[in-house]
VOGU-3710 file (C-alpha; in Angstrom, 3 decimals, decimal comma):
1> mdphlldeli> 60,092/-71,182/24,417  59,845/-71,705/28,184  62,759/-72,033/29,210  61,056/-74,983/31,838  60,100/-76,645/29,449  63,431/-78,467/28,202  64,486/-78,639/31,793  60,705/-81,299/32,177  61,720/-83,166/29,049  65,016/-83,673/29,744
11> dwlaipsvst> 64,081/-84,600/33,499  61,151/-86,927/31,758  63,853/-88,560/29,104  66,506/-89,400/31,729  63,636/-92,287/33,357  64,218/-95,529/31,389  60,791/-96,752/31,195  61,241/-98,914/28,512  57,925/-101,121/28,003  59,548/-103,556/25,643
21> gggdpaaier> 61,703/-106,889/26,728  64,339/-105,839/29,286  62,127/-102,967/31,112  62,490/-102,279/34,513  58,969/-101,756/36,450  60,591/-99,340/39,107  61,009/-96,484/36,058  57,654/-97,153/34,123  56,481/-96,390/37,984  58,550/-93,633/38,151
31> aaswvlervv> 57,500/-91,927/34,585  53,546/-92,306/35,455  54,275/-91,154/39,065  56,139/-87,893/37,008  52,867/-86,888/35,069  50,997/-87,278/37,991  53,196/-85,182/40,585  53,060/-82,295/37,972  49,220/-82,110/37,282  48,747/-82,233/41,197
41> aaggegelvr> 51,199/-79,517/41,413  49,411/-77,449/39,036  46,335/-77,499/41,369  44,680/-80,623/39,436  43,887/-83,983/40,640  44,580/-87,680/39,256  46,074/-91,305/40,046  47,638/-94,035/38,904  45,365/-96,935/37,569  46,014/-100,031/36,861
51> igdgnplvvg> 43,895/-102,269/34,709  44,469/-106,318/34,959  48,337/-106,665/34,921  48,964/-103,338/32,943  51,515/-100,967/33,489  50,069/-97,784/35,207  47,568/-95,120/33,368  47,790/-91,657/34,507  44,280/-90,316/34,192  43,931/-86,909/36,058
61> elraadpaap> 42,356/-83,443/34,772  42,674/-79,634/34,964  39,981/-77,888/35,809  38,787/-74,676/34,090  37,587/-70,863/35,931  34,258/-71,740/33,827  32,016/-74,561/34,979  30,325/-74,487/31,252  33,964/-74,817/29,294  34,555/-77,563/27,296
71> tvliyghydv> 36,256/-80,571/27,995  39,737/-81,734/26,636  41,124/-85,188/26,080  44,527/-85,098/26,052  47,013/-88,549/25,252  50,669/-89,361/25,261  52,152/-92,488/25,946  54,990/-92,401/28,821  56,620/-96,101/27,645  59,376/-95,681/24,794
81> qgpgpdelws> 61,242/-98,502/23,116  64,154/-100,824/24,078  67,504/-98,207/23,273  69,329/-101,770/21,734  73,187/-101,667/21,483  74,329/-98,751/23,354  77,585/-98,049/21,052  75,125/-97,300/18,527  74,446/-93,983/20,163  76,292/-91,328/20,267
91> sppfepevrd> 75,299/-90,375/23,168  74,169/-92,721/26,246  70,284/-93,307/25,905  69,029/-92,060/29,007  71,043/-88,888/29,124  69,346/-86,219/27,395  72,420/-84,411/25,193  71,370/-81,139/22,756  73,477/-80,971/20,146  73,062/-78,854/17,020
101> grlyargasd> 69,432/-78,064/17,894  68,501/-81,187/18,703  67,356/-83,140/21,568  68,994/-86,888/21,672  67,750/-89,461/23,840  65,099/-92,835/23,565  61,541/-91,120/23,441  63,046/-87,681/22,464  60,472/-87,981/19,475  58,168/-90,875/20,455
111> dkgnflpllh> 56,536/-90,022/22,556  57,506/-87,907/25,128  58,861/-84,649/23,675  56,220/-84,666/21,289  53,243/-85,289/23,915  54,988/-82,937/26,634  54,076/-79,610/25,177  50,006/-80,078/25,692  50,666/-81,323/29,647  53,224/-78,718/30,244
121> vacalaaage> 50,794/-75,923/29,001  47,789/-77,024/30,624  49,625/-76,974/33,543  51,308/-73,648/33,219  46,994/-72,660/32,552  46,113/-73,776/35,565  48,541/-72,583/37,641  47,785/-69,397/36,386  43,828/-70,097/36,853  43,724/-69,194/32,874
131> lpvhvrvlve> 42,879/-72,601/31,989  39,706/-71,782/29,024  38,987/-75,556/28,708  38,755/-78,832/31,062  41,900/-80,830/30,270  41,632/-84,556/30,850  45,345/-86,093/31,097  45,717/-89,476/29,685  49,393/-91,096/29,669  49,731/-94,767/29,074
141> geeeragdav> 52,781/-97,121/29,686  52,324/-99,588/27,065  51,422/-97,717/23,455  55,214/-99,609/22,481  53,955/-103,351/23,293  50,597/-102,954/22,245  49,031/-103,215/25,664  44,992/-102,707/25,744  44,418/-100,654/28,918  44,406/-97,558/27,466
151> atwvredtrg> 41,686/-99,199/24,978  39,460/-100,479/27,870  39,885/-97,775/29,689  38,423/-95,431/27,015  35,603/-97,776/26,046  34,542/-98,180/29,955  34,828/-94,075/30,429  31,272/-92,792/31,591  32,279/-89,224/30,922  34,045/-88,990/27,797
161> advaivfdsg> 35,015/-85,645/26,336  33,714/-82,562/23,619  37,073/-83,248/21,312  40,216/-85,506/21,923  44,171/-84,108/21,455  46,972/-86,757/20,066  50,218/-85,498/19,465  51,823/-88,952/18,407  52,196/-88,023/14,980  54,511/-85,704/13,179
171> mpdaetpsit> 54,849/-83,437/10,129  56,103/-84,070/6,646  58,963/-81,554/6,674  60,018/-79,139/8,897  58,130/-75,784/7,820  55,046/-77,718/7,718  52,437/-77,854/10,404  49,973/-80,884/9,904  46,810/-82,286/11,502  46,546/-86,148/10,420
181> vglrgvvmvh> 43,130/-87,056/9,401  43,450/-90,489/8,993  45,494/-93,162/10,273  45,687/-96,634/8,868  44,772/-99,878/10,776  47,051/-103,011/10,967  46,196/-106,657/11,009  48,790/-109,425/12,263  49,246/-112,594/11,298  51,520/-114,714/12,509
191> ldvrtaernl> 52,182/-117,889/10,705  53,483/-121,234/11,941  53,964/-123,919/9,847  54,967/-127,777/10,460  55,530/-130,251/7,666  57,144/-133,155/10,060  58,026/-134,405/13,371  61,678/-133,026/13,043  63,866/-131,696/10,492  65,552/-134,438/8,055
201> hsgmyggsvl> 68,666/-135,709/5,430  67,928/-133,328/2,494  69,817/-135,939/0,455  68,002/-138,890/2,214  64,304/-137,319/2,250  64,777/-133,779/-0,318  62,054/-134,175/-3,419  60,258/-137,004/-1,407  59,164/-134,923/1,339  57,120/-131,363/2,175
211> nalhvlhrll> 60,097/-129,114/2,980  58,296/-126,419/6,062  60,135/-123,243/4,160  59,013/-124,336/0,607  55,013/-124,668/2,291  55,540/-121,286/3,928  56,621/-119,240/0,949  54,041/-120,596/-1,297  50,924/-119,173/1,617  53,223/-115,875/0,852
221> avvlpgpdgr> 53,288/-116,170/-2,987  49,358/-116,297/-2,622  49,171/-112,500/-0,483  52,360/-111,076/-1,651  51,808/-107,932/-3,575  52,156/-107,337/-7,513  54,329/-106,451/-8,865  53,276/-102,626/-8,733  53,362/-102,532/-5,138  49,627/-102,806/-5,006
231> vreelragii> 47,606/-105,624/-2,538  44,791/-107,981/-4,197  41,287/-106,745/-4,822  40,148/-108,573/-2,315  42,360/-106,863/0,535  41,228/-103,715/-0,601  37,499/-104,006/0,066  36,005/-100,894/1,471  38,329/-98,602/1,373  37,489/-94,564/1,165
241> ppapaelasw> 39,102/-92,422/-1,448  40,530/-88,996/0,198  38,835/-85,987/0,539  39,190/-82,806/-1,933  40,531/-80,878/1,120  43,113/-83,377/1,471  44,191/-83,515/-2,296  44,379/-80,530/-2,003  47,276/-80,051/1,163  49,055/-82,919/-0,245
251> erllpgeqal> 49,855/-80,890/-3,752  51,987/-78,708/-1,100  54,095/-81,211/0,404  57,546/-82,745/-0,812  57,252/-84,558/-3,678  56,785/-88,385/-2,462  59,695/-89,288/-4,715  61,752/-86,670/-2,482  60,177/-88,243/0,170  61,148/-91,668/-0,244
261> elvggrpvhp> 65,069/-90,543/-0,820  65,080/-88,652/2,396  64,868/-92,097/4,169  67,000/-93,916/1,679  63,886/-96,185/-0,219  63,778/-97,052/-3,323  60,469/-97,349/-4,880  58,681/-100,567/-5,515  57,586/-99,214/-8,686  58,260/-96,785/-11,222
271> gagaeyyern> 55,531/-94,453/-10,730  55,182/-95,356/-6,197  57,174/-92,123/-5,548  54,617/-89,753/-7,301  51,917/-91,943/-6,121  53,910/-92,063/-2,102  50,517/-89,716/-0,124  47,542/-91,890/-1,819  49,628/-95,434/-1,241  50,484/-94,794/2,066
281> gadaaldvne> 47,627/-92,853/3,730  44,867/-94,345/1,549  45,311/-97,436/0,208  46,058/-100,860/1,934  49,770/-102,568/2,167  51,192/-105,843/2,564  54,303/-106,764/4,149  56,175/-109,993/4,854  57,997/-108,790/8,378  60,044/-111,619/9,234
291> ivggeprtvv> 60,735/-115,040/7,865  62,292/-117,878/10,765  63,329/-121,551/9,662  65,763/-123,731/8,673  69,621/-124,322/9,411  72,319/-123,383/7,751  72,735/-127,279/6,394  71,791/-129,679/4,204  68,510/-130,457/6,385  64,603/-130,640/4,968
301> paqaqatlsl> 63,308/-128,135/7,246  59,859/-129,063/9,636  59,179/-125,929/10,781  58,589/-122,704/9,575  57,825/-119,192/10,676  56,514/-115,903/9,639  54,813/-112,306/10,199  53,035/-110,473/8,196  51,411/-107,121/8,478  48,665/-105,537/6,895
311> rlapgqdpeq> 48,031/-102,009/7,029  44,475/-101,045/6,146  43,197/-97,960/4,952  40,474/-95,846/6,463  36,616/-97,513/5,678  38,326/-100,938/5,441  37,000/-103,168/8,691  39,864/-105,028/10,287  38,231/-108,164/11,640  36,747/-108,530/7,702
321> mqatlrgllr> 39,789/-108,118/6,204  42,043/-110,293/9,137  39,154/-113,509/7,727  39,904/-112,586/4,320  43,418/-113,157/4,585  43,565/-116,188/7,134  41,128/-117,500/4,181  43,911/-116,918/1,636  46,448/-118,650/3,286  44,685/-121,385/4,852
331> aalphgaele> 43,088/-121,775/0,723  46,870/-122,372/-0,249  48,186/-124,897/1,802  49,127/-128,376/0,744  48,159/-131,951/2,118  49,533/-133,146/4,671  51,480/-129,770/6,048  49,850/-128,450/9,429  49,058/-124,128/9,297  48,595/-122,369/13,031
341> lsgncaapal> 47,339/-118,838/12,672  47,826/-116,108/15,719  47,965/-112,547/15,456  45,774/-109,220/16,512  43,778/-106,684/14,585  43,508/-102,267/15,257  40,688/-100,446/13,352  41,693/-97,499/10,789  40,482/-93,550/11,591  39,034/-91,157/9,411
351> fapdepalcl> 37,999/-87,631/10,013  36,391/-84,974/8,087  38,497/-81,842/7,113  36,014/-79,870/7,609  34,516/-81,239/10,995  34,417/-78,197/13,456  37,017/-78,969/16,057  39,105/-80,126/12,634  38,839/-76,750/11,470  39,340/-74,628/14,634
361> aadalrracg> 43,238/-77,146/14,962  43,918/-76,147/11,589  43,226/-72,058/12,547  45,394/-72,513/15,822  48,161/-74,357/13,899  48,172/-71,368/11,428  48,296/-68,636/14,551  50,931/-70,787/16,353  53,505/-71,562/13,525  52,631/-69,021/10,905
371> repafircgg> 52,279/-71,577/8,446  49,473/-73,127/6,575  48,336/-76,159/8,185  48,218/-79,978/5,943  45,404/-82,389/6,583  47,518/-85,333/6,172  46,726/-89,122/6,371  49,077/-90,939/8,566  50,616/-94,538/7,012  51,063/-95,942/10,558
381> sipivaamaa> 48,865/-97,329/13,271  47,411/-95,702/16,658  44,840/-97,668/18,244  43,994/-95,503/20,656  42,222/-93,038/18,427  40,482/-96,061/16,896  38,587/-96,055/20,284  38,257/-92,574/20,730  36,311/-91,870/17,339  34,128/-95,313/18,818
391> rgypvivggf> 32,859/-93,283/21,345  31,715/-90,485/19,294  34,043/-87,394/20,019  36,571/-85,529/17,297  40,080/-86,506/17,594  42,532/-83,865/16,425  45,914/-86,063/15,681  49,230/-84,402/15,168  52,826/-83,041/16,658  55,787/-82,250/15,295
401> glpqdavhap> 57,990/-85,103/14,828  60,077/-84,869/11,748  61,047/-88,057/9,439  65,041/-87,505/10,784  64,153/-88,244/14,386  64,867/-92,045/14,087  62,167/-93,061/16,358  63,045/-96,258/17,410  66,052/-96,445/15,827  68,932/-95,526/17,674
411> desyslhsle> 69,941/-91,407/18,149  66,497/-90,827/18,415  66,377/-87,175/18,926  63,940/-83,961/18,784  64,407/-80,968/17,226  63,552/-77,528/19,675  62,214/-76,220/16,802  59,682/-78,469/16,928  59,480/-78,829/20,765  58,746/-74,926/20,568
421> wgeaaarely> 56,036/-75,289/17,932  54,234/-77,357/20,219  54,244/-75,466/23,068  53,065/-72,805/21,235  50,444/-75,137/19,514  49,302/-76,332/22,771  48,509/-72,434/23,912  46,569/-71,770/20,849  44,887/-75,064/20,855  43,428/-74,738/24,400
431> halanlppra> 42,088/-71,312/23,226  40,634/-72,066/20,184  38,466/-75,054/21,990  36,944/-72,893/24,268  34,912/-72,234/21,451  33,563/-75,746/21,072  30,320/-76,419/22,028  30,171/-78,915/24,542  29,424/-82,434/23,586  26,266/-83,636/25,389
441> gs> 26,786/-85,381/28,715  30,803/-84,215/29,023
//
């Protein structure tokens, strides 16, 4: 591994580019400028683009010697989650430290360490005059707060690309490189229930007036999954089953029961562990993320709130599922109670394993890692991938994060082995994608 790659990553991680609550706008600006400086130093061009009042996007380009070379768009995000209490970290979150083969810092895995090899290798090849493809660089600063500036840029971009690479995912285990062919979408719903003007005394009014928490629980009961963890059929409409190549890949992965055990999770149902990859990549799931209401004394609460997330499997329509979920909740509202609903949604994405760009990517990973890559689905959501897919170009979603990276948690870290594989994979990907026929208009 190029030792400069680790030095660069440590330098970038030291910038506390927190985009969620408590972030420093000056640090956000420095983290974006850090990327732009490397593109320009390698002989490329670029700029910081602001859309509305959003954090700056880094938009740049490194040109291949051959004008007819295919165009590859690489995406990552420089913003990170807040670190939480410093005392929960073994070392300061923005003072990167290498321990036992891992680099510890906020953003080490999500997404600075995952993305940087793509940028580092492209810059090195460009500086040497050896870049085999045109590389467009797109790095955003609002991924962690679900900003829409980057999606707006992708929709309005008049040039496009032949293929995109998104290193914001990971591997099922340290020995299995993978390509994520499916990502779930999401419908977020915030419920605000009101049943009175103010809290009332439970001794004087309990049993006679509506209780906002009771009403909230009645609404939730209508949409919660059954005892087997499966959501009701109305919320499963449109699901596309996994392709044979995906199913074959899953057979080579760590058994689902062990995958749950590694993270300390307990199966929702006796068969859930064995069905882990299907449940979390190719099916819908609904979770209550938060409930707020009442107080620890004898009152009848007048107001209660909750947040739900419905993960959408590839094939599902987010607008339709949002309408269905909201309709079920409103239909269960008792007379006299008020319900306010808000939230947002993001589309799922799915790419065929036999898509030419993905076949080239699989060959590249095989050469870089010396392992047979797996085609997997990710239970999470990366909205930008759906936006890119809507533009008509394939997206190679991958990365080398691992379950033990503690993403968004204290002591987030990234394996130096993952960083090494990321560098090797980036180099092989650029050379492999040089054989992709250019897309019309790119």
